[in-house]
N, CA, C and O of each residue as an XYZ file, in Angstrom:
868
protein
N       0.825     -1.200      0.000
C       0.000      0.000      0.000
C       0.864      1.257      0.000
O       0.551      2.226     -0.691
N       1.951      1.244      0.774
C       2.834      2.412      0.838
C       3.505      2.629     -0.506
O       3.631      3.760     -0.975
N       3.940      1.522     -1.128
C       4.587      1.633     -2.431
C       3.622      2.216     -3.459
O       4.010      3.059     -4.269
N       2.363      1.769     -3.427
C       1.359      2.273     -4.374
C       1.114      3.752     -4.158
O       0.986      4.511     -5.119
N       1.048      4.168     -2.896
C       0.802      5.573     -2.595
C       1.950      6.451     -3.059
O       1.742      7.619     -3.386
N       3.173      5.897     -3.092
C       4.329      6.677     -3.502
C       4.430      6.758     -5.023
O       4.696      7.827     -5.573
N       4.217      5.628     -5.705
C       4.448      5.569     -7.142
C       3.239      5.986     -7.978
O       3.402      6.340     -9.145
N       2.026      5.955     -7.410
C       0.842      6.310     -8.187
C       0.874      7.755     -8.677
O       0.636      7.982     -9.864
N       1.159      8.761     -7.815
C       1.226     10.137     -8.334
C       2.295     10.304     -9.405
O       2.089     11.008    -10.394
N       3.457      9.643     -9.203
C       4.507      9.737    -10.206
C       4.094      9.127    -11.530
O       4.429      9.654    -12.591
N       3.362      8.011    -11.476
C       2.900      7.368    -12.703
C       1.898      8.248    -13.431
O       1.897      8.311    -14.660
N       1.040      8.931    -12.669
C       0.053      9.820    -13.290
C       0.743     10.981    -13.982
O       0.412     11.322    -15.118
N       1.708     11.593    -13.292
C       2.433     12.728    -13.880
C       3.197     12.291    -15.122
O       3.197     12.990    -16.135
N       3.855     11.121    -15.043
C       4.608     10.612    -16.188
C       3.689     10.346    -17.372
O       4.059     10.618    -18.514
N       2.498      9.820    -17.115
C       1.542      9.562    -18.195
C       1.098     10.864    -18.850
O       0.976     10.938    -20.073
N       0.856     11.892    -18.035
C       0.450     13.185    -18.585
C       1.556     13.792    -19.437
O       1.297     14.371    -20.492
N       2.794     13.651    -18.967
C       3.925     14.186    -19.743
C       4.047     13.474    -21.075
O       4.258     14.111    -22.107
N       3.914     12.150    -21.059
C       4.012     11.389    -22.303
C       2.885     11.746    -23.263
O       3.110     11.861    -24.468
N       1.661     11.923    -22.735
C       0.543     12.317    -23.587
C       0.767     13.695    -24.190
O       0.453     13.935    -25.356
N       1.311     14.592    -23.383
C       1.586     15.938    -23.885
C       2.627     15.904    -24.991
O       2.486     16.602    -25.995
N       3.665     15.106    -24.821
C       4.683     14.978    -25.860
C       4.109     14.331    -27.122
O       4.485     14.687    -28.239
N       3.196     13.379    -26.928
C       2.647     12.649    -28.059
C       1.772     13.542    -28.921
O       1.841     13.480    -30.148
N       0.937     14.385    -28.282
C      -0.011     15.204    -29.025
C       0.513     16.616    -29.297
O      -0.186     17.420    -29.914
N       1.703     16.923    -28.859
C       2.254     18.256    -29.099
C       2.645     18.410    -30.567
O       3.342     17.569    -31.134
N       2.183     19.495    -31.159
C       2.478     19.741    -32.563
C       3.899     20.257    -32.726
O       4.328     21.184    -32.039
N       4.623     19.627    -33.661
C       5.980     20.066    -33.935
C       5.963     21.193    -34.961
O       5.031     21.323    -35.754
N       7.005     21.993    -34.926
C       7.130     23.080    -35.890
C       7.351     22.498    -37.281
O       8.242     21.669    -37.464
N       6.544     22.925    -38.282
C       6.715     22.380    -39.646
C       8.133     22.602    -40.171
O       8.809     23.555    -39.784
N       8.559     21.729    -41.039
C       9.902     21.811    -41.606
C      10.061     23.109    -42.397
O       9.196     23.478    -43.190
N      11.168     23.785    -42.170
C      11.439     25.034    -42.857
C      11.012     26.267    -42.106
O      11.298     27.381    -42.545
N      10.322     26.103    -40.967
C       9.879     27.239    -40.160
C      10.644     27.265    -38.841
O      11.044     26.227    -38.315
N      10.835     28.454    -38.329
C      11.479     28.612    -37.031
C      10.418     28.617    -35.929
O       9.367     29.234    -36.098
N      10.670     27.948    -34.819
C       9.691     27.962    -33.724
C       9.571     29.345    -33.109
O      10.535     30.109    -33.067
N       8.369     29.655    -32.631
C       8.144     30.938    -31.960
C       8.849     30.901    -30.610
O       8.646     29.957    -29.846
N       9.668     31.895    -30.293
C      10.402     31.864    -29.021
C       9.469     32.094    -27.842
O       8.356     32.601    -27.986
N       9.957     31.706    -26.683
C       9.175     31.908    -25.469
C       9.868     31.307    -24.270
O      10.841     30.569    -24.419
N       9.377     31.615    -23.073
C      10.004     31.098    -21.850
C       9.770     29.600    -21.699
O       8.740     29.070    -22.116
N      10.734     28.937    -21.102
C      10.600     27.515    -20.834
C       9.637     27.321    -19.668
O       9.613     28.110    -18.723
N       8.850     26.263    -19.753
C       7.892     25.980    -18.696
C       8.086     24.594    -18.120
O       9.010     23.869    -18.489
N       7.199     24.242    -17.212
C       7.240     22.932    -16.572
C       6.392     21.940    -17.370
O       5.483     22.347    -18.092
N       6.683     20.639    -17.243
C       5.821     19.639    -17.883
C       4.388     19.751    -17.374
O       4.158     20.063    -16.205
N       3.435     19.495    -18.252
C       1.997     19.479    -17.980
C       1.452     20.892    -17.733
O       0.575     21.336    -18.472
N       1.944     21.604    -16.721
C       1.384     22.921    -16.380
C       1.947     24.029    -17.240
O       1.375     25.118    -17.287
N       3.063     23.782    -17.929
C       3.642     24.806    -18.789
C       4.143     26.013    -18.007
O       4.901     25.878    -17.046
N       3.700     27.210    -18.441
C       4.132     28.462    -17.813
C       3.117     29.004    -16.817
O       3.199     30.165    -16.416
N       2.167     28.178    -16.419
C       1.086     28.654    -15.552
C       1.628     29.233    -14.254
O       1.172     30.293    -13.825
N       2.576     28.577    -13.622
C       3.082     29.034    -12.327
C       3.955     30.278    -12.437
O       4.277     30.892    -11.420
N       4.340     30.657    -13.637
C       5.142     31.864    -13.811
C       4.285     33.125    -13.903
O       4.813     34.236    -13.866
N       2.980     32.961    -14.023
C       2.090     34.108    -14.138
C       1.752     34.653    -12.756
O       1.469     33.896    -11.827
N       1.786     35.952    -12.636
C       1.500     36.611    -11.366
C       0.000     36.893    -11.261
O      -0.740     36.656    -12.217
N      -0.462     37.402    -10.096
C      -1.889     37.761     -9.981
C      -2.337     38.756    -11.046
O      -3.495     38.731    -11.462
N      -1.432     39.635    -11.495
C      -1.711     40.541    -12.607
C      -0.781     40.158    -13.757
O       0.308     40.718    -13.878
N      -1.195     39.210    -14.603
C      -0.278     38.627    -15.597
C       0.168     39.601    -16.678
O       1.161     39.339    -17.358
N      -0.543     40.733    -16.860
C      -0.155     41.639    -17.940
C       1.259     42.182    -17.757
O       1.944     42.453    -18.744
N       1.707     42.344    -16.518
C       3.072     42.821    -16.295
C       4.097     41.791    -16.760
O       5.141     42.151    -17.304
N       3.797     40.499    -16.546
C       4.688     39.443    -17.013
C       4.677     39.349    -18.530
O       5.711     39.106    -19.153
N       3.486     39.546    -19.130
C       3.392     39.535    -20.589
C       4.235     40.652    -21.199
O       4.894     40.443    -22.218
N       4.219     41.822    -20.594
C       5.024     42.940    -21.093
C       6.517     42.623    -20.979
O       7.301     42.953    -21.869
N       6.895     41.986    -19.882
C       8.305     41.627    -19.706
C       8.748     40.617    -20.763
O       9.838     40.735    -21.324
N       7.901     39.627    -21.032
C       8.237     38.656    -22.076
C       8.272     39.305    -23.453
O       9.099     38.938    -24.287
N       7.388     40.262    -23.702
C       7.382     40.955    -24.997
C       8.681     41.728    -25.198
O       9.226     41.754    -26.301
N       9.174     42.354    -24.135
C      10.451     43.079    -24.247
C      11.610     42.104    -24.466
O      12.589     42.434    -25.135
N      11.492     40.913    -23.902
C      12.583     39.944    -24.002
C      12.587     39.205    -25.331
O      13.652     38.990    -25.910
N      11.395     38.805    -25.836
C      11.334     37.937    -27.013
C      10.914     38.654    -28.292
O      11.053     38.088    -29.377
N      10.402     39.885    -28.199
C      10.099     40.632    -29.403
C       8.644     40.572    -29.827
O       7.741     40.470    -28.996
N       8.426     40.637    -31.167
C       7.080     40.781    -31.717
C       6.189     39.583    -31.419
O       4.982     39.743    -31.236
N       6.762     38.392    -31.369
C       5.999     37.171    -31.117
C       6.658     36.382    -29.989
O       7.880     36.249    -29.942
N       5.843     35.869    -29.096
C       6.365     34.897    -28.133
C       5.254     33.919    -27.789
O       4.067     34.212    -27.928
N       5.678     32.750    -27.335
C       4.748     31.658    -27.055
C       4.889     31.204    -25.618
O       5.999     31.102    -25.094
N       3.766     30.934    -24.986
C       3.763     30.312    -23.671
C       2.797     29.133    -23.716
O       1.939     29.051    -24.595
N       2.947     28.239    -22.772
C       2.048     27.090    -22.687
C       1.325     27.135    -21.359
O       1.944     27.221    -20.298
N      -0.001     27.076    -21.432
C      -0.841     27.019    -20.238
C      -1.657     25.737    -20.324
O      -2.578     25.631    -21.134
N      -1.318     24.773    -19.492
C      -1.987     23.478    -19.569
C      -1.606     22.770    -20.863
O      -0.427     22.550    -21.139
N      -2.631     22.410    -21.662
C      -2.399     21.666    -22.894
C      -2.227     22.579    -24.099
O      -1.857     22.106    -25.173
N      -2.484     23.872    -23.950
C      -2.557     24.742    -25.107
C      -1.381     25.711    -25.164
O      -0.901     26.198    -24.140
N      -0.930     25.976    -26.390
C       0.058     27.014    -26.644
C      -0.669     28.332    -26.926
O      -1.642     28.370    -27.679
N      -0.178     29.407    -26.308
C      -0.726     30.741    -26.521
C       0.346     31.587    -27.205
O       1.461     31.726    -26.703
N      -0.014     32.149    -28.360
C       0.901     32.999    -29.115
C       0.500     34.456    -28.905
O      -0.648     34.825    -29.152
N       1.428     35.276    -28.454
C       1.174     36.695    -28.222
C       1.823     37.498    -29.349
O       3.012     37.356    -29.632
N       1.015     38.338    -29.980
C       1.459     39.179    -31.097
C       1.534     40.615    -30.595
O       0.523     41.182    -30.182
N       2.722     41.204    -30.626
C       2.958     42.488    -29.969
C       3.259     43.633    -30.927
O       3.627     44.723    -30.490
N       3.109     43.402    -32.219
C       3.445     44.435    -33.201
C       2.260     44.647    -34.142
O       1.723     43.669    -34.662
N       1.826     45.905    -34.383
C       0.677     46.142    -35.269
C       0.860     45.569    -36.659
O      -0.092     45.044    -37.238
N       2.068     45.658    -37.211
C       2.302     45.103    -38.541
C       2.126     43.594    -38.541
O       1.574     43.030    -39.487
N       2.595     42.934    -37.478
C       2.426     41.484    -37.379
C       0.953     41.113    -37.206
O       0.498     40.111    -37.758
N       0.207     41.915    -36.445
C      -1.227     41.673    -36.272
C      -1.942     41.724    -37.618
O      -2.765     40.858    -37.916
N      -1.634     42.731    -38.431
C      -2.267     42.862    -39.749
C      -1.891     41.701    -40.659
O      -2.732     41.182    -41.392
N      -0.641     41.300    -40.611
C      -0.180     40.220    -41.476
C      -0.830     38.887    -41.102
O      -1.231     38.120    -41.978
N      -0.933     38.615    -39.800
C      -1.408     37.307    -39.343
C      -2.929     37.233    -39.330
O      -3.515     36.287    -39.855
N      -3.569     38.237    -38.727
C      -5.009     38.142    -38.499
C      -5.850     38.783    -39.599
O      -7.059     38.562    -39.657
N      -5.230     39.569    -40.466
C      -5.972     40.183    -41.568
C      -5.667     39.480    -42.887
O      -6.565     38.925    -43.520
N      -4.422     39.501    -43.293
C      -4.076     38.906    -44.579
C      -4.178     37.382    -44.570
O      -4.423     36.770    -45.610
N      -3.991     36.764    -43.394
C      -4.067     35.305    -43.306
C      -5.277     34.862    -42.484
O      -5.237     33.824    -41.822
N      -6.343     35.647    -42.529
C      -7.505     35.371    -41.686
C      -8.172     34.037    -42.018
O      -8.839     33.450    -41.166
N      -7.999     33.556    -43.251
C      -8.644     32.290    -43.618
C      -8.137     31.120    -42.790
O      -8.855     30.138    -42.603
N      -6.904     31.214    -42.292
C      -6.341     30.099    -41.517
C      -6.075     30.473    -40.070
O      -5.613     29.633    -39.297
N      -6.357     31.727    -39.680
C      -6.088     32.151    -38.298
C      -7.341     32.619    -37.573
O      -7.248     33.043    -36.421
N      -8.521     32.558    -38.209
C      -9.738     33.079    -37.582
C     -10.544     32.025    -36.843
O     -11.545     32.358    -36.208
N     -10.142     30.779    -36.907
C     -10.943     29.724    -36.312
C     -10.769     29.678    -34.800
O      -9.814     30.230    -34.254
N     -11.693     29.021    -34.144
C     -11.609     28.815    -32.701
C     -10.822     27.544    -32.399
O     -10.670     26.673    -33.255
N     -10.328     27.453    -31.175
C      -9.661     26.228    -30.766
C     -10.694     25.112    -30.633
O     -11.850     25.398    -30.318
N     -10.325     23.863    -30.858
C     -11.285     22.763    -30.728
C     -11.836     22.670    -29.306
O     -11.094     22.805    -28.333
N     -13.154     22.437    -29.194
C     -13.821     22.267    -27.905
C     -14.589     20.953    -27.926
O     -15.805     20.954    -28.119
N     -13.905     19.837    -27.732
C     -14.559     18.528    -27.891
C     -15.750     18.331    -26.967
O     -16.762     17.764    -27.380
N     -15.648     18.790    -25.721
C     -16.728     18.550    -24.764
C     -17.869     19.531    -24.992
O     -19.003     19.124    -25.242
N     -17.567     20.837    -24.905
C     -18.618     21.854    -24.968
C     -19.273     21.932    -26.338
O     -20.492     22.070    -26.434
N     -18.483     21.844    -27.390
C     -19.038     22.000    -28.731
C     -19.541     20.675    -29.305
O     -20.679     20.597    -29.768
N     -18.712     19.642    -29.279
C     -19.070     18.389    -29.934
C     -19.988     17.513    -29.077
O     -21.027     17.050    -29.549
N     -19.607     17.291    -27.831
C     -20.365     16.366    -26.988
C     -21.666     16.992    -26.484
O     -22.737     16.399    -26.610
N     -21.566     18.193    -25.913
C     -22.746     18.831    -25.307
C     -23.678     19.405    -26.369
O     -24.897     19.269    -26.269
N     -23.100     20.052    -27.392
C     -23.920     20.757    -28.379
C     -24.067     20.009    -29.695
O     -24.710     20.513    -30.616
N     -23.499     18.847    -29.802
C     -23.636     18.087    -31.029
C     -22.980     18.734    -32.228
O     -23.324     18.417    -33.367
N     -22.025     19.650    -31.990
C     -21.351     20.334    -33.086
C     -22.205     21.353    -33.803
O     -21.837     21.793    -34.892
N     -23.354     21.752    -33.225
C     -24.287     22.660    -33.883
C     -24.376     24.030    -33.226
O     -25.165     24.872    -33.653
N     -23.578     24.259    -32.197
C     -23.638     25.559    -31.508
C     -22.806     26.564    -32.294
O     -21.586     26.429    -32.396
N     -23.479     27.581    -32.851
C     -22.850     28.510    -33.783
C     -21.663     29.225    -33.153
O     -20.627     29.382    -33.799
N     -21.795     29.660    -31.904
C     -20.730     30.424    -31.250
C     -19.496     29.589    -30.951
O     -18.420     30.146    -30.736
N     -19.624     28.273    -30.933
C     -18.512     27.410    -30.559
C     -17.876     26.714    -31.755
O     -16.870     26.022    -31.600
N     -18.440     26.884    -32.931
C     -17.949     26.181    -34.112
C     -16.657     26.803    -34.618
O     -16.427     28.000    -34.452
N     -15.828     25.991    -35.231
C     -14.625     26.478    -35.876
C     -14.943     27.068    -37.241
O     -16.092     27.068    -37.681
N     -13.906     27.571    -37.903
C     -14.075     28.193    -39.221
C     -14.144     27.091    -40.262
O     -13.168     26.795    -40.951
N     -15.330     26.487    -40.360
C     -15.545     25.338    -41.225
C     -16.577     25.685    -42.300
O     -17.243     26.715    -42.196
N     -16.723     24.844    -43.331
C     -17.772     25.093    -44.332
C     -19.167     25.187    -43.724
O     -19.984     25.991    -44.172
N     -19.447     24.369    -42.704
C     -20.760     24.433    -42.061
C     -20.949     25.768    -41.348
O     -22.034     26.348    -41.385
N     -19.884     26.256    -40.694
C     -19.968     27.559    -40.036
C     -20.218     28.671    -41.050
O     -21.016     29.572    -40.793
N     -19.549     28.619    -42.195
C     -19.749     29.649    -43.219
C     -21.169     29.607    -43.776
O     -21.742     30.650    -44.091
N     -21.736     28.414    -43.898
C     -23.113     28.304    -44.371
C     -24.092     28.910    -43.367
O     -25.019     29.624    -43.748
N     -23.880     28.618    -42.079
C     -24.752     29.185    -41.050
C     -24.567     30.698    -40.945
O     -25.531     31.425    -40.702
N     -23.357     31.166    -41.122
C     -23.097     32.605    -41.064
C     -23.823     33.335    -42.189
O     -24.389     34.406    -41.973
N     -23.809     32.760    -43.383
C     -24.531     33.375    -44.502
C     -26.031     33.411    -44.227
O     -26.697     34.386    -44.577
N     -26.568     32.370    -43.611
C     -27.986     32.329    -43.270
C     -28.331     33.402    -42.237
O     -29.355     34.074    -42.359
N     -27.479     33.563    -41.221
C     -27.719     34.580    -40.188
C     -27.641     35.979    -40.774
O     -28.415     36.853    -40.384
N     -26.723     36.206    -41.702
C     -26.605     37.514    -42.332
C     -27.883     37.894    -43.071
O     -28.272     39.062    -43.077
N     -28.541     36.912    -43.698
C     -29.793     37.208    -44.387
C     -30.887     37.625    -43.407
O     -31.754     38.433    -43.741
N     -30.841     37.075    -42.207
C     -31.845     37.417    -41.198
C     -31.588     38.769    -40.547
O     -32.500     39.354    -39.962
N     -30.359     39.275    -40.638
C     -29.990     40.498    -39.929
C     -29.622     41.630    -40.878
O     -28.868     42.526    -40.499
N     -30.130     41.609    -42.081
C     -29.932     42.750    -42.975
C     -30.703     43.954    -42.441
O     -31.633     43.779    -41.654
N     -30.340     45.175    -42.850
C     -31.076     46.358    -42.348
C     -32.577     46.277    -42.573
O     -33.356     46.669    -41.704
N     -32.992     45.769    -43.736
C     -34.427     45.679    -44.003
C     -35.098     44.658    -43.099
O     -36.188     44.900    -42.581
N     -34.431     43.493    -42.908
C     -35.007     42.468    -42.037
C     -35.018     42.916    -40.582
O     -35.927     42.558    -39.833
N     -34.024     43.690    -40.177
C     -33.943     44.137    -38.790
C     -35.074     45.095    -38.424
O     -35.449     45.202    -37.256
N     -35.622     45.797    -39.433
C     -36.711     46.724    -39.156
C     -37.948     46.017    -38.624
O     -38.747     46.621    -37.907
N     -38.115     44.740    -38.969
C     -39.278     44.002    -38.475
C     -39.200     43.733    -36.980
O     -40.215     43.417    -36.359
N     -38.004     43.851    -36.386
C     -37.850     43.613    -34.953
C     -38.078     44.876    -34.112
O     -38.196     44.790    -32.890
N     -38.139     46.043    -34.756
C     -38.249     47.298    -34.005
C     -39.511     47.388    -33.156
O     -39.408     47.789    -31.996
N     -40.711     47.038    -33.662
C     -41.908     47.167    -32.814
C     -41.813     46.381    -31.509
O     -42.177     46.898    -30.453
N     -41.328     45.142    -31.566
C     -41.231     44.351    -30.336
C     -40.180     44.924    -29.390
O     -40.362     44.892    -28.172
N     -39.084     45.448    -29.936
C     -38.053     46.046    -29.084
C     -38.560     47.305    -28.406
O     -38.268     47.539    -27.233
N     -39.321     48.122    -29.136
C     -39.893     49.325    -28.536
C     -40.906     48.961    -27.447
O     -40.953     49.605    -26.399
N     -41.708     47.938    -27.695
C     -42.680     47.500    -26.696
C     -41.985     47.010    -25.428
O     -42.388     47.356    -24.318
N     -40.936     46.198    -25.602
C     -40.210     45.692    -24.438
C     -39.517     46.829    -23.681
O     -39.404     46.785    -22.456
N     -39.054     47.844    -24.414
C     -38.418     48.988    -23.756
C     -39.422     49.752    -22.905
O     -39.098     50.214    -21.810
N     -40.649     49.883    -23.417
C     -41.692     50.571    -22.642
C     -42.021     49.810    -21.365
O     -42.205     50.413    -20.308
N     -42.096     48.468    -21.464
C     -42.364     47.694    -20.249
C     -41.204     47.803    -19.269
O     -41.414     47.858    -18.058
N     -39.991     47.835    -19.785
C     -38.827     47.973    -18.902
C     -38.892     49.292    -18.137
O     -38.670     49.321    -16.927
N     -39.194     50.376    -18.834
C     -39.300     51.686    -18.165
C     -40.427     51.669    -17.144
O     -40.282     52.205    -16.045
N     -41.558     51.051    -17.505
C     -42.687     50.982    -16.573
C     -42.327     50.179    -15.331
O     -42.645     50.590    -14.215
N     -41.668     49.040    -15.511
C     -41.287     48.207    -14.365
C     -40.308     48.946    -13.449
O     -40.427     48.872    -12.226
N     -39.358     49.646    -14.029
C     -38.402     50.394    -13.214
C     -39.104     51.528    -12.461
O     -38.769     51.821    -11.313
N     -40.081     52.161    -13.117
C     -40.828     53.240    -12.459
C     -41.638     52.699    -11.287
O     -41.671     53.312    -10.220
N     -42.290     51.555    -11.480
C     -43.051     50.960    -10.386
C     -42.157     50.596     -9.211
O     -42.554     50.754     -8.056
N     -40.975     50.118     -9.490
C     -40.035     49.799     -8.416
C     -39.614     51.059     -7.667
O     -39.442     51.028     -6.448
N     -39.447     52.160     -8.385
C     -39.055     53.409     -7.715
C     -40.143     53.888     -6.779
O     -39.845     54.453     -5.726
N     -41.413     53.672     -7.144
C     -42.511     54.055     -6.254
C     -42.513     53.220     -4.985
O     -42.877     53.702     -3.913
N     -42.103     51.966     -5.116
C     -42.058     51.067     -3.951
C     -40.726     51.146     -3.210
O     -40.499     50.404     -2.254
N     -39.853     52.037     -3.648
C     -38.515     52.177     -3.047
C     -37.717     50.881     -3.158
O     -36.891     50.570     -2.300
N     -37.975     50.136     -4.219
C     -37.270     48.878     -4.457
C     -36.033     49.181     -5.305
O     -36.149     49.560     -6.471
N     -34.859     49.011     -4.717
C     -33.614     49.304     -5.417
C     -32.820     48.047     -5.764
O     -31.641     48.132     -6.106
N     -33.452     46.896     -5.679
C     -32.734     45.638     -5.887
C     -33.254     44.812     -7.065
O     -32.586     43.868     -7.486
N     -34.425     45.143     -7.605
C     -35.040     44.304     -8.638
C     -34.733     44.768    -10.057
O     -35.175     44.141    -11.019
N     -33.982     45.855    -10.199
C     -33.748     46.385    -11.538
C     -33.014     45.380    -12.425
O     -33.238     45.324    -13.634
N     -32.137     44.590    -11.809
C     -31.374     43.634    -12.608
C     -32.290     42.612    -13.257
O     -32.088     42.251    -14.416
N     -33.301     42.137    -12.526
C     -34.211     41.147    -13.083
C     -35.049     41.742    -14.212
O     -35.408     41.035    -15.154
N     -35.365     43.041    -14.123
C     -36.118     43.670    -15.204
C     -35.271     43.755    -16.472
O     -35.759     43.496    -17.572
N     -34.021     44.112    -16.312
C     -33.128     44.158    -17.474
C     -32.936     42.759    -18.044
O     -32.879     42.571    -19.259
N     -32.840     41.799    -17.165
C     -32.684     40.413    -17.614
C     -33.921     39.952    -18.382
O     -33.805     39.296    -19.417
N     -35.113     40.298    -17.869
C     -36.351     39.950    -18.570
C     -36.406     40.627    -19.928
O     -36.812     40.018    -20.918
N     -35.991     41.909    -19.974
C     -36.041     42.670    -21.227
C     -35.177     42.011    -22.307
O     -35.651     41.765    -23.416
N     -33.916     41.727    -21.986
C     -33.017     41.143    -22.991
C     -33.483     39.760    -23.418
O     -33.413     39.419    -24.599
N     -33.960     38.956    -22.465
C     -34.428     37.615    -22.813
C     -35.675     37.686    -23.678
O     -35.801     36.932    -24.642
N     -36.600     38.583    -23.345
C     -37.833     38.691    -24.113
C     -37.579     39.179    -25.528
O     -38.235     38.720    -26.463
N     -36.629     40.111    -25.706
C     -36.294     40.587    -27.049
C     -35.773     39.440    -27.899
O     -36.179     39.281    -29.050
N     -34.871     38.638    -27.335
C     -34.308     37.517    -28.087
C     -35.372     36.471    -28.390
O     -35.453     35.987    -29.519
N     -36.193     36.112    -27.398
C     -37.199     35.075    -27.589
C     -38.284     35.521    -28.553
O     -38.777     34.715    -29.342
N     -38.669     36.808    -28.503
C     -39.688     37.307    -29.425
C     -39.164     37.328    -30.853
O     -39.863     36.930    -31.785
N     -37.933     37.794    -31.020
C     -37.367     37.870    -32.367
C     -37.101     36.495    -32.954
O     -37.186     36.310    -34.168
N     -36.781     35.528    -32.100
C     -36.397     34.200    -32.591
C     -37.575     33.239    -32.660
O     -37.735     32.520    -33.647
N     -38.412     33.222    -31.602
C     -39.474     32.229    -31.508
C     -40.876     32.833    -31.458
O     -41.860     32.093    -31.443
N     -40.986     34.169    -31.431
C     -42.305     34.792    -31.377
C     -42.997     34.643    -30.044
O     -44.223     34.725    -29.979
N     -42.244     34.423    -28.968
C     -42.821     34.246    -27.630
C     -42.242     35.290    -26.675
O     -41.027     35.372    -26.495
N     -43.123     36.085    -26.067
C     -42.682     37.099    -25.117
C     -42.418     36.486    -23.749
O     -42.870     35.389    -23.424
N     -41.666     37.246    -22.969
C     -41.441     36.924    -21.559
C     -41.990     38.104    -20.747
O     -41.234     39.023    -20.432
N     -43.285     38.104    -20.400
C     -43.863     39.264    -19.710
C     -43.326     39.463    -18.299
O     -43.257     40.589    -17.806
N     -42.949     38.368    -17.655
C     -42.344     38.425    -16.323
C     -41.182     37.433    -16.300
O     -41.162     36.444    -17.032
N     -40.212     37.736    -15.426
C     -39.059     36.841    -15.399
C     -39.431     35.459    -14.891
O     -38.892     34.462    -15.371
N     -40.338     35.381    -13.934
C     -40.784     34.094    -13.402
C     -42.201     33.866    -13.901
O     -43.156     34.416    -13.352
N     -42.334     33.055    -14.938
C     -43.643     32.752    -15.490
C     -43.550     31.471    -16.300
O     -42.468     31.084    -16.742
N     -44.674     30.821    -16.491
C     -44.678     29.557    -17.212
C     -44.278     29.698    -18.673
O     -43.606     28.807    -19.194
N     -44.662     30.788    -19.373
C     -44.192     30.893    -20.777
C     -42.677     30.876    -20.904
O     -42.139     30.372    -21.890
N     -41.981     31.433    -19.898
C     -40.519     31.420    -19.973
C     -40.001     29.998    -19.938
O     -39.103     29.638    -20.700
N     -40.566     29.186    -19.054
C     -40.125     27.794    -18.974
C     -40.415     27.059    -20.269
O     -39.584     26.289    -20.749
N     -41.604     27.297    -20.842
C     -41.940     26.644    -22.105
C     -41.026     27.115    -23.223
O     -40.622     26.323    -24.074
N     -40.697     28.404    -23.226
C     -39.833     28.942    -24.279
C     -38.446     28.340    -24.194
O     -37.859     27.961    -25.208
N     -37.921     28.252    -22.971
C     -36.593     27.684    -22.824
C     -36.591     26.199    -23.147
O     -35.594     25.677    -23.644
N     -37.688     25.516    -22.873
C     -37.771     24.108    -23.253
C     -37.723     23.968    -24.768
O     -37.055     23.080    -25.297
N     -38.442     24.859    -25.469
C     -38.388     24.842    -26.925
C     -37.006     25.203    -27.426
O     -36.522     24.634    -28.404
N     -36.371     26.150    -26.756
C     -35.027     26.570    -27.150
C     -34.047     25.422    -27.030
O     -33.245     25.192    -27.936
N     -34.103     24.688    -25.909
C     -33.170     23.593    -25.681
C     -33.419     22.457    -26.666
O     -32.474     21.874    -27.197
N     -34.692     22.140    -26.910
C     -34.998     20.998    -27.782
C     -34.645     21.262    -29.231
O     -34.418     20.318    -29.989
N     -34.594     22.543    -29.643
C     -34.329     22.840    -31.032
C     -32.970     23.444    -31.299
O     -32.703     23.873    -32.421
N     -32.108     23.491    -30.309
C     -30.845     24.197    -30.473
C     -29.672     23.278    -30.725
O     -28.567     23.760    -30.973
N     -29.872     21.970    -30.672
C     -28.759     21.069    -30.864
C     -28.124     20.620    -29.560
O     -27.176     19.835    -29.576
N     -28.640     21.114    -28.407
C     -28.099     20.650    -27.134
C     -28.565     19.226    -26.883
O     -29.728     18.894    -27.109
N     -27.664     18.400    -26.423
C     -28.001     17.026    -26.112
C     -28.343     16.904    -24.634
O     -27.564     17.306    -23.770
N     -29.504     16.351    -24.356
C     -29.912     16.166    -22.962
C     -29.769     14.708    -22.594
O     -30.188     13.817    -23.333
N     -29.178     14.481    -21.454
C     -28.949     13.118    -20.993
C     -29.809     12.845    -19.769
O     -30.074     13.770    -19.001
N     -30.248     11.626    -19.561
C     -31.052     11.304    -18.389
C     -30.251     11.448    -17.102
O     -30.781     11.214    -16.016
């Protein structure tokens, strides 16, 4: 038992290090690696960051120049410190630098790969983006104005009623109801007249069932 207690943590750490080495992407042939501070296995440079990490980032930028790389956990973070480099990388090469990092659990497992905000820069994402653009053209957006104006009037009325009752704590829920009702009305045609009401529960049930979220028992 004592031997197991001693060697088990070491075996776990060694396994993590080997996995990190196995899945770590090597610099393509003909390219120079991005410079950066050396870190520890598994945790990378996490322990080198202070409570206010921006000061450490500035120090590394002065030391390594326009580009430097650090590792936090499993991911490499590239810091771009020069406006010309920003334009070159994120503007001229946006087709290969605009995507999100893979999110296997949140995007693929939980959302079935259908959550627009979590998708990478893929053909499916471009198709959904074109569809959303058609819904949000200036002419199409004008159809949402009446419901937004109505919700704004209710928000002002609710805040006024609270002021008469000297209630200074419920304003947040009114703003929350307003934003949720605007989205639900524009998307599903269902208002949220009060934050706690049965239509809200029904609307969210419809939202979950039709959004690609996977529900497990």
